[in-house]
C-alpha positions, 0 to 999 in steps of 0.5 A, a space after each residue: 415750676 415755671 411755664 415756658 413762654 414768650 409774651 406778645 401784646 401785638 402782631 408787631 411784637 410777634 413779627 419782631 420775635 420771628 425776625 430776631 429768633 429765627 435760629 431758635 425757631 429753626 431748632 424747634 422745627 428740626 427737633 419736631 421733624 426729627 422726632 416725627 420721623 421715628 420708625 414706629 408706624 403708629 405712634 411716637 413716644 418720648 420721655 419728659 416731665 409732666 408740668 401738671 403732676 410734676 413727675 417723670 412721664 412719657 408722652 405718646 403721640 399718634 402719627 397720622 396717615 395720608 393713605 398715599 404715603 405722603 408726609 402728614 404733619 403731626 398734630 402735637 397740640 391735640 395728639 401728644 398725650 401724657 401717661 399720667 392718670 388724667 392722660 391729658 393732651 398738650 393743650 390741656 396740660 399747658 392750660 393747667 400748667 399755665 394757671 398753676 404756675 403763672 396765676 396760682 389761684 387761691 383755693 377760694 377762687 370762683 371760676 367760670 369754665 367755657 367750652 369742651 373741657 370735661 377732661 380737665 374739670 376734675 383738676 380744676 375742681 381740686 384746684 379752686 372752690 367753685 367751677 361753674 361750667 357753661 357751653 360744653 361741646 356743641 352748646 355755644 354761648 350765643 351772647 349770654 348774660 352772666 351775673 356781674 362780678 361773679 368770677 375771679 377767673 374765666 377759662 375758655 377752652 377752644 370756644 370763643 372762635 365759634 362765637 358769631 357775636 364775639 364782641 358782645 360775648 367779650 363785653 359780658 365776660 368782662 362784666 362777669 369778672 370781679 375787679 382784678 380777675 383774669 380770663 385765660 383762653 385758647 382758640 384756633 388762631 392764625 398767627 399770620 392774620 391781622 383780623 379774625 375770621 368769623 364763623 359762618 354756615 360752612 366754617 367755625 371761625 378762626 381768631 387773628 391778632 385783632 382779638 387783643 384790640 377787641 379784648 381791650 375794647 371790651 374793657 379788659 386790661 393787658 391783653 396778651 398772647 403767650 407762645 409756649 414750647 418745651 421739649 421737656 414738658 411735651 409742648 410741641 407744635 408750631 405756634 401754640 398760644 395761650 391768651 390772657 386779659 385782666 379785669 
């Protein structure tokens, strides 16, 4: 089943999209606002289709509380959970849906998984022959050395923004890919920022649009950002992005 996204190779292309598709974006915002005003005090529920297991499902989203009655935005990305067996959030369902629909890795694929993604490891292990896991939650890469040309696919789940030596890490990840291999990742991202904000002692970092140029500088081909949204698949939230680059 096709993954619903728009692809951008630069901040200029993204800004052009914002200008020419404002009506579509306004309709999305209105849909989310209407749904978040549901009378249920603690959670929102809506029917849909799980893009991972390809069946009818219900998505449950916990409603945040400000404590003083003020409106608080719903965190659709991390709080919108499918009622299927894995009970995955929007971000993890979208990652798996994107990989299966747009990459369709062969069963013999060797994959490197970075970041805190234990919830999707069983699905990945059913999908490909080998899943090597590095840098779970709380264990940063710190510019590691990887075996050269060892993996067909690298998947990073909300990890790269926390790397203090990001350019070195990207170069070594590029070296770890086999020719024709791909890297797919998510990360906290500021769609209005041209430059990434590096991590420091009091912050974890935030990626900006320069990540595409930095991927190219590291030797990756065709770096791109994929903006996804779908009421049917339960992919709600402002500017959800999946990034890709090829060896």
